[in-house]
N, C-alpha and C positions, 0 to 999 in steps of 0.2 A: 620462885617469886613461895609467901605463906599463903597458906586458907584463906584470910584475910584478904591477904595482896586480889587470889584469885577469882574471892567470886565477887569479888567489887570489878575488876577483870574484867567474867564475866555476865555482868549482871548490867553491861554499858552497852552490851549484846543482844538483850533480849529484851522484851519489853514489858516495862513498866506498869506496874497499877495506873498510875495515871495518864499511861498516854493509849492504853491500851480499852480498843469501841465496844468492848461486853461490860466494860467497869459498870454500872448506870444497869447488869441486869442480873449482876456477881454479885461478894460481900463488900466491895467499897461502895455500893448503890448510897450509905448513909452515913461514909468517915467523910473526917476535914481530913483538910489538901493533908495533917501535920499526917494521925492517925493513919491517911493513906500509906503513906511515904512508911509508918512501923512495919507496916501490914506484909507493903511490897520483900522488909530484909529477909521473913524470915518464908516467904514462896520457892521457892524450885524448880525453876522453868524445865520439865523433862524431853526428851530424845522423843520426837513423832512415835510413837507406835502408828509402824506397819500394820493392813487390813489380817485380824483373823491371830492379834497380837493381842495377849494379856497384859489386863494394867494388875489386876492382884488379883489374885483363888481362894475362894471357897475355903473355910480351916486357917489361913494367914492369918502368920496375927499381926490387928489392926493394929496401923497406928500412925496414918495419914487420911487425911481426902485430898477432894484433886477435882479442879476443873475444869473444863474443859471451857478447851481456847477454839478449838478446828477439827471437823471430824461430823464423826457419832460412835459411841460407844452402845454398848445393849451388858445389859445384866443375868445373871441366870442361875438354878442350883440345880445340881446336882441328887439324883430324887432317890430314894434306899433302890429305885431298880433299876440304875442306872444310866435315866434318863433326861436330857437337859429343858431346862422347866426361864422358860424368857421371866424374867419377873419386871425389863424395861429400860426404857432407852432414851440416850442421853444424849444432848444435842449441844451448842457452846453455848458456853455463864452456865450450866444446870453443875451441880455440885452431886458426885456418889462416892459410897464409902461412908459414908453417914447410919448407914445401921451395923457399921463394925464397934461405934459407941460401947454398947453394952454389953457384951462379950468378951472385951476388947478380940474379939477376933474377925474377920469380914465373914459375912450367914452365907454370899454372893460370891457369884468370880463377875469383873466383870472384859468386854473382850470387847475389840475396836474389830466397828464393823467397815472401815473405810482407813487411811491416812488423817491418824489419827494427838489431836497435843491434847497437854494435860497442865496445866499449875498446878502440885503438890507442894501439900499442907498438912504439913506435922500437924496429926494434934495438941501435943505437949501444948506449943510454938503457940499457941488456936488457943489453944484453954489459957492456958497462962497470960496473956497477950487481950483475953476474951475482957481477963477482970479488971483490967488494968482502962479497959474503953467498953465505957457503955452502950452506945452509942452500933459497936460492933456486934459484942451479946445479944444486944434485943434483935441482931442483925442477920445470927446466928436463927434464935426463936423462931424469926418470921418462914428461915430453910425451913428448918425445922416441926411449922406448923403446915407446910405449903406441899409437905411428902405426904403427910400424914393423911388432909384433905384427898391426893391424889388420891394414895390407898383404898381412902374410904371408895370415892368414885372406881375402881376400874374394883372395886368393891362389886357394886353397881350394877357397870359395862360388863363381866362377864357372869352374871347370876341370871339377871332380867331379860336382856337385850336380845334380839333374832343375831343373825350370821348379819343382814343390810343391817343392823342398826348395830352393830360393833365396828366392822370396817365402818362404815361415818362418821362412828366418833372418834377410830386413831387418825381418819385424815380431815377430818376439822380440826381432830388435838394439833396436830405439829402443821395443821395451817395459821394457827393463832400463836405457838411458836415461834415457827417463820416472820410471822407478821412483828410479832411484840421484839425481832432483830434485826427489821428494818429491811428482808425480803419480803417476794409477793404473798403474798397472802393465799393466792390461788396457783404456783405455776410452780413446781418443788422436786425435788430430786428423794425418792425411797432406796433411803440408804442401808437396807433391809431386805433381805430376801419375800420372797413368798410363804413357803415356808414357817419362817422365824416370823415374821406377822401371824400368822394359824396358832405359833405355838404361845405366843405371847394372851390371842385373841379363846384358843383355848377353838379349834376351828383345824378339820382336814386341809391340808393345802390344798388341795383340789375346790374347796366350797369358798376359800380367800380367789382361786384364778375364775370360779364361774360367777362373784359377786362383779370382783373390778369389771370383768365382760357384761354382764348385764346391764351394770350401774356406764357404761363407755357406749354401750345398744341404743341404750332412754336415756343418750347427749345428759348426765351427770357430772359424768368426764369424761376427759382423753389419755390417753394412757400413750407410754409411746418410750419402752422398753425400762429403765428407773423415772423418769419423768413424769412429773403425773399430775396434769388442770384439772380447776374445780372448772366446770362451764355453768352448770345450775346450782346456782349459791342455797338459795334458797328450797332447792328440792334434798341438796343435803342437808340443810337447817333441821329440816321437816323430821327425816328421821333421823337424824339423834334428837326429836322431840324435845330439845332447848331452843330458846333466843340468841340471838347473837352475840347479843349483848350478854348474856349470860354464859355460856359456855365458856365451860375449865380451855383455858388456854398455854398455863406454867408446862406446866411436866405431864408427862404420864406414867 
């Protein structure tokens, strides 16, 4: 079987962009059916990552961006002291790896927090195709602009909020992201550990645990293992300090 025949055969065994339940949230959002098919031809659907497996390492040559299909990824870099600093969490339909475009290396690593599947999009092919499809280029710009906005909001989150507000902001952010994907906005699973949440928010793991316990005692949330249910949404919104319809919910 030739490579071309093999690729066509494999494509029949995997979900294509048009039939993917996340297509309305991913790059195909603004594309015509014909253009979606062209995009689908350059996408490689990777073997699922197991929990703890690395998608790409900090310092590796940049080659692709990745769309999360199922599961959750964390991105992180290693400081000069050899410590891990988490820079983000990525949920289904979100693109990871965009930060490698500038210097052609990945400045961060990406690791699976649970069994995770991704679509690999070779950037050279994506760049060439986006020059042929204006709506695809526009969508890429929107995704990148959204990421810049998220980074700016993260600076505010880490710089001016107390521990309760930081944890509440993260929970509200995840709430909105799950809601956009058709899941419950008030009951969801945290794939990241308390230590990873603390690392990301700049808090000690003990502080995160105390905040979560306090939220439970105040009947704001209910926690059962990794399952979290927001009981008092207005109280959570008050902690965040932003009205519900103004909360940024696309990505952390």
